[in-house]
C-alpha positions, 0 to 999 in steps of 0.5 A: 105863369106856369113853370116850363117843363124841359121838353117844352124848353127843347121843343122851343130851342128846336123852333126858334134855331129853325124859325133864326135860319128861316128868317134869314133866308126869307130876307133872300127871297125877294131878292130871288123874284127877279132871278131866271131861276125863281126863288122855288129851289131856294125856299125848299132848301130851305124848308129842308134845312129848318127840318134837319135843324129841328131834327138835329136839336130833339133826336140828341135831346129825347134820343129814342123818340120817333118822327113824323116830318113834313119832308122826312116822313116817318121815323120809327121810335123805341118802342113804347115811346112817344114821337114828334110830329113836325111841320118846319115850314108851315105856310111855304107859299107865303114864304115863297111870295115874300109874305111874311106870314109863316111858323115852325109847328111842333108837337109830341105825342104819346103812344097809346098806354093800350097798346091798341093799334086799330085807334088813330094807329096805335097813338094817343094824345099830344101833349106838348106844343109849339107854334112859332112864328119866326117874323114876329118872334111869337111862340104859342106853346102848350101842355097837355091839362097845363095850360095854352101860352104866347110866351109868358101870358096864358092864353085863352079863346076869345069869349064871343058868343054870336055868329055876327061878331065871329072872325072865321079863319079857312085854308081854301083848296088849291092845286088839287089839295082839299075839295073844292065843293065841300068848301064851297058848301060851308063857306056858303052857310058860313059866310052870311051868318058871321063877321068875316072870313079870313084865309092868311095861309098857315094853318097852325098859326091859324089856330094858334090865333084861336087859341089867342082869341084872335079868331073865333073859328078855324076849318079846313079840310085836307090837311096833314097831321103835322099840320094840326098836332100842335095847333089842337092842343093850344085851342084845347089847352086854351079852352075851345074845341076841335072836332072833325065836321062830323063832330068827333073829337080826335087827338089830331084832327087833319083831313077834317077840322073845325076848331073854334071857342066854347061858346060857338063851337056847336053853332058852327058845327051845325051851319057845317053838318047842315050844309054837307048834308045837301 
């Protein structure tokens, strides 16, 4: 096993501390399902509390770093310092309905060394990532050029090379989020050729599972950086590829993301690109 860096230790400590609180709050959700007020307010507060826990841990451990957070928005750090990209609860709808499939996602991104702010807003590569699943106590982590890991086990994307053996994950547009027309075109292009398509409800975990070889690929549109920043690095460090639907690789692919193992990405990209031409 590769030696765990101080940065990963800091990020994992924050993710686990937030996850411990989410586990406790998750245990209360089913009791709230029958209450008059319902669980929505409770889940929103759980989300915010988890984010505050992460913020409190990370700002002490890495003073001067910036933040991009789902709830708290952008908090600028000191000039030239990296930033954390945080999703304290990816899979909120699952959490709300008592479905035990959600995660904490934290990524660290470095500023562009050349200072060119016209490229990706002046931000460079994601250098460290954690996706933590509180219910199963699985910690997926990666560092740039040091591989991807599940606890102390090295991760590698699936070795499957045929579409008819491939299990593909996705996120289906809902409540005005995402483009249903685009999604339908891609679904109809991929569906007949692959072994199956799954929608589990946490993009961060979907990407972690691609890195772990549980899925062969994943696509979704209309996401945000906190949904995918950590997962992008996990897949790449596990030997996979992550691009947008046009095949362009970016440090963080979010509005359009196609991730897959090294043997199937080009095949899936061809199907997606052809589908969107129609």
